[in-house]
C-alpha positions in Angstrom: -15.5 -10.8 -27.7 -17.0 -11.4 -24.3 -16.6 -14.9 -22.9 -18.0 -16.4 -19.8 -16.7 -19.0 -17.3 -19.1 -21.5 -15.9 -19.1 -23.9 -13.0 -21.6 -26.7 -12.2 -24.6 -25.6 -10.2 -24.6 -28.0 -7.3 -28.2 -27.1 -6.4 -29.8 -27.8 -9.8 -28.5 -30.8 -11.7 -27.7 -30.1 -15.4 -27.4 -26.4 -15.0 -24.3 -24.2 -14.9 -23.6 -21.0 -13.2 -21.8 -18.0 -14.7 -19.0 -17.2 -12.3 -17.4 -14.4 -14.3 -16.7 -12.9 -17.7 -13.9 -11.3 -19.7 -13.5 -9.3 -22.8 -10.8 -10.1 -25.3 -8.5 -7.3 -26.1 -9.0 -5.7 -29.5 -7.2 -7.2 -32.5 -7.1 -6.5 -36.2 -9.2 -8.4 -38.7 -7.6 -10.7 -41.2 -8.7 -9.4 -44.6 -9.0 -12.7 -46.5 -12.1 -14.2 -48.2 -13.8 -16.9 -46.2 -12.6 -19.8 -48.4 -10.9 -23.1 -47.9 -7.8 -21.7 -49.7 -7.6 -18.8 -47.2 -8.1 -21.2 -44.3 -5.0 -23.1 -45.4 -3.1 -19.8 -45.5 -4.3 -18.8 -42.1 -3.5 -22.2 -40.6 0.0 -22.0 -42.1 0.5 -18.7 -40.3 -0.5 -20.3 -37.0 1.9 -23.1 -37.6 4.8 -20.7 -38.1 4.5 -17.7 -35.9 8.0 -16.4 -36.7 6.7 -15.4 -40.2 3.0 -14.8 -39.4 1.6 -11.3 -39.9 -1.2 -12.2 -37.4 -1.5 -13.5 -33.8 -3.2 -16.7 -32.8 -6.0 -14.5 -31.4 -6.6 -13.0 -34.8 -6.4 -16.4 -36.5 -9.0 -17.8 -34.0 -11.3 -14.9 -34.6 -11.0 -15.3 -38.4 -11.7 -19.0 -38.0 -14.8 -18.2 -36.0 -16.1 -16.0 -38.8 -15.3 -18.7 -41.3 -17.3 -21.2 -39.3 -20.2 -19.0 -38.5 -20.6 -17.8 -42.1 -20.7 -21.3 -43.3 -20.3 -20.2 -46.9 -17.8 -22.9 -47.7 -19.4 -26.2 -48.7 -16.4 -28.3 -47.5 -17.5 -29.8 -44.2 -13.9 -30.7 -43.2 -12.8 -27.0 -43.6 -15.8 -25.8 -41.6 -15.1 -28.4 -38.8 -11.5 -27.4 -38.7 -12.3 -23.7 -38.4 -14.8 -24.5 -35.7 -12.2 -26.5 -33.9 -9.6 -23.7 -34.0 -12.1 -21.3 -32.4 -13.2 -23.8 -29.8 -9.6 -24.8 -28.9 -8.7 -21.1 -28.5 -11.5 -20.7 -26.0 -10.7 -24.0 -24.2 -7.0 -23.1 -24.1 -7.8 -19.8 -22.4 -10.1 -21.2 -19.8 -7.8 -24.2 -19.0 -4.6 -22.2 -18.9 -5.5 -19.0 -17.1 -7.5 -18.1 -14.0 -10.5 -15.8 -14.4 -8.6 -12.9 -12.8 -5.8 -13.4 -15.3 -8.2 -13.5 -18.3 -9.8 -10.3 -17.2 -6.5 -8.4 -17.6 -4.8 -10.5 -20.2 -3.3 -9.2 -23.4 -4.7 -11.9 -25.7 -2.4 -11.0 -28.6 0.4 -12.5 -26.6 -1.2 -15.9 -26.2 0.0 -18.7 -28.5 -1.6 -22.0 -29.0 0.7 -25.0 -29.5 1.9 -24.8 -33.1 1.5 -28.6 -33.3 -2.2 -28.1 -33.3 -2.0 -25.9 -36.4 0.2 -28.5 -38.1 -2.4 -31.2 -37.4 -5.2 -29.0 -38.7 -3.2 -28.4 -41.9 -2.7 -32.2 -42.3 -6.4 -32.8 -42.0 -7.3 -30.1 -44.5 -4.8 -31.3 -47.0 -6.0 -34.9 -47.0 
């Protein structure tokens, strides 16, 4: 996926300028149906990377598909999946400089596992 970094445009209020872009390194797809039950499994992998067959990058990409497809009728599940994807992007932008992102091996990036535990709590209530 190509992502862009923005900064405020000081000349035109309310407009941002693109200051650079990066492409995420390739990753494998998670072959699970886009269901709430699968989302719980995926989040549990994110919460325990020692036993996860997938990286946080792959989990975030699966959550993006889940959110974008919108097939699940459970709004909480859709919101959680959207949050996982958004937090992945925000974590990258707030943790790494643009130059680092342009050469980063994204499969090595790990989000805080506490976030996955919080998402699991939300989806299980």
